[in-house]
N, C-alpha and C positions, 0 to 999 in steps of 0.2 A: 394750497401746499398741502399734501396729504397726510397727515400723521401714523404713523407705524405703530401699530399697539406692541407695548413688550413683551415677548415669551415670558409667559408665567414660567418660573424656577421650578425647577423638580423637589419635589419633598424628601426628606431623609429616608423616608424607606424605600423612595423609588431610587436614591441615589446609592443607598444600601444594595439592592439587586442589582444595582449597575456594575456596582465594585466588586461583587462575592464573583464574579466569573473572571475579572480583570485578575483580584486574589488570588483564585485557583490556578490560572496559568502563569502568574509570576514565581507562585514555591513549587510548582510542579512539574512547570516545564522550564522555563528561563534559569530557574536559579540550578537542579541539575546541569542545564547545558551550559553553563557558565562554570561549572565545576568538570565538567569531563572536557570542555575548552582549555580551562589551566591545566589538565591533567594532560593534554595532548602536547603544551610545552615544557614538560615535566622531562627528566632523563631517568631512565631505567636505572633501579637500585635492589641490592638483594636485602630487604628490609619490610619494616609494615609499619605505614601502607609501602610499595614495591615502588617508589618514585620520589624524585630531588628534585626543586626542591620545596621544603614544606615552610608556610608561614606560622609566626607563633604571634599571638597579640601582645603577648609580653616583652619579645623581644623592640616593637615601639619601631619609628621612622626607620632606623637604622637597618631594621631588621626588613624591613619592606623593601628599602633599598635594595639590600642582598637577594631576597626573592626575586624580582624582575630580574636584576642582574644573571640570576643562573637559569631564566627560561631558555627555550634553544626552539628555534626551527627544526632540527635536524631530523624529526620524526617526519615532517610533511617532505623534505629534500629526500627523504629514502622512499614516500609512498610513489616517487615521479620513477624513480631507478632500480627500485625491486619488480620484477615480472609479476609476480606472484600478485602483488595487492592492483595493478592495470590489468591482467587476466582476472581477477576476480570483480572488478568494477564493470566491465567488459561482460563477462559473461553474466552477471544478475544483470544489467540493463538489456542485455538480449533477452532473457528467460523471460524477465517483468514485461519485456515489449511483445513477446509472442505469446505469450500466455492471456494478456489483458485483450488482444486482439481475437484469439480463442472463444477466451470467455461473451467479449462483444459478440462473436458471430453463434452462441450459441445462446448467450442471455436473451437478444435481443428477439427472435421469434417467439421463445416464452412467454416472453413480457407481454407482447404483443398479443399473442394467444390467451392470456389471463385478461389483458385489459378491454378485450373483446366480449367476451362470456359475460353470462346475465349475472347482474350484480349478487343474487344470492348463491352463485357458484366463487364469485369472486374470493372471499374469505377463504374459503376452506383450501382453493389452490395455491392463494399466499402464504396459510399455512405448511402448505406440503413444499413450498419452496424453501423459509424459513426451519423447517424442522430438523434438519442436520447440524443446524448451529446448537440444537439442545444437547448434542453429546460433543465431550470433548475432542479437540484437535487432534492430541495423540492418540486415544482410541478408533479417531478414524483411519489415521496413516497406517496404525498398526493394521488395523484390517486390510489396508490397502496392499501392505508387505506381504498379507497372507494371499493374497488375491493373486497378485504379478510375481510369485514365488515362482521357483521352478517345479512342475507340476501342481502350479498353483489351476484356483477355480478359470481364471483366463487361460492358459492353458489347456486345460481338459475341452471346454468351450469350442476352442478354437479347436483341437483337435477333432473331437466330435461332428463339427460342423467341416470337416475335411477342409477348412482355408490353411491351415498349416499340417506340415508332416511330421514335424518332431518337435518339441519342446522349444519357446524361446527364451532369451536371457532380456527381461523385462528388467528388472530390477539392477540399478547402479547405472541408469540409463540418464539422460535427459528427457526421453520420452514418459517414463513414471513419474519424474518431475512435473511433467506438464500435464500427467493424468491425475496427479496429487494435488495439484493447483486449479488446477479449473474443477473437480470434484469442492473443495474446500472453499473456493471461492467467488462459486455463483451468486450463491444467494445473494452477495454483495452487491452483483452486478444488477440482477434481478430486480431488486427491490427498486433501487432509483429510476430504472428503464420503465417500470411499471409505473413509481409516480408520475412520471412524464405523461408517458403513452394513456393513463386514465384521463386527464383533464383533457387532451384531447376534441376540440370542435369534429365531429363525423360529419355535421352539416355541409363542410367545406368540401369533404372525400365524395359525399354524395352529388355536390353542384359539379365537380371537378366530371365524375361519372355522367352525369346528364349533359354534362359539355362535349362528352364524347372522349374524355382522357380516359387511356385506357388504366389498369390499375397498378401496373408499374411505375408508370410515368404518375401517377396520384402518388404513390408511397414516395419514389425518390424527389417530387418536388412539392409535397405538404407533408405527409407523417415525419418524414427523416428530418426534414429543418425545425420545425415544431418540437421534435421530442431530443433536439442538441443537448439542452440544459441537463437533460437525465442521462443521455450519453456521456459527457464530459464527466458528469458525477460519479458516473459507474466506472468510468475508466478513471479516477485519479482515487477513487476507493481501493480498487483492486491494484493499480501499479505502481502506488507507493509503498502501500505493505509488501508486496511479492517482492520489490528489491531487495530489500534486507529479510527476506524468509530463511527459515534457519532449520526449522523441523521438517521440514516437506524434504528436503536437498539431503539434508543429513541422513533422513532415515530409507530414502528412497531414491539419491541421485547419486553420483561419481566424485568421489573424492580427491580425486587428482586434481581437475580446477575447479576451487570452493567457490562460492557465491560467497559474496561480501559479507551476509550474517555469520556463513559458518568461518570465516578470516579472523574476524573480529571475535566469535568465541574462543578460536583457536591462540590467538594472541593474549587473552584476557586470563583463563583457565588453564590452558595449553604450555604458550611459553610464559607465563606471568609476566607481558609486557606490556602494562596497564598504558603506557604514552602510546606507543603504537595503536593499540585498540583505540583508545580516546580520539589518534590522530584520524585513522579510517572511520569512525563514526562520525566525526565532524564535517569531513568531505562528504558523507553520505548524505547529512543532512543536507549540506551546502546543493548537493544536487537535487536532491528532493523538494528544494524552497523553489526550486523554478517553476516545475508546472502548479505549485500551490499561487504563487504569486499570477501564473496566467490562469487559473481560476478564476481568482480573484479580480482580473482585469474581464474578464470576460462576461461577469457576471456583473460589474457593473456597467459596461455595456449596454448589455440587455436591459438593468433596468432603467439606465438611461431611455430607451428604447419607449420601452413600454409607458 
């Protein structure tokens, strides 16, 4: 009978290092999320804070019972009945999906090209990709406002090249939103793609070429499947924040059908309806948990296969 040796217990220092990230997540993610969840079941009032019911520790058990009795699902029922919220969710998902696809089509060739360059040039090219992130997002979006405005730099360039005959209305359109998002989020797509492509074994591609496999087929059967973890990471890194994007659509887009980030801002600061805004935010978090769980499941399956 084989005796299985007992696993050594982690030291106090190791336990502390493990506990610190969980404590950080609990304090700065779980607790604020629970507060927002609680506000979403409240009712809007003209007070400070602008919602009720409130729970006071001095009221004891009776106050806790009254607090739970005052909670309501009315804000969530309103989300399904008001077309504004439904259209905001649909537009956010539509813009996020198309923008992520656009970023993937632009970012993959860039990352593939960087991964195929000599080692001495890769660091410079990666730095050039990351360089726009060193500038404030707000400054970059305002720069695009100047570029896309009527008689702006883009209009003058297109007129000089005789591509258009008169100035175009770029600002206040979905096209402007896609341009701003593609420019702002491109590094977040390129970096995970490059990290996956840089680790590829190029001898597999050379072996496929020696066996008569065309380049496009070798890319489709070898390069693309092996780089799928980087593709998935880049897609989620872009899709998740784009769904809740506020600055780019607010400054470059059309306000007739706002994205969900603009709707949350309007409810919080315009209408002072914190419970409705909290309910919108909770539903948004629930929608975004789905791709996160999918990524975790895919990562676990990849780890089991390896």
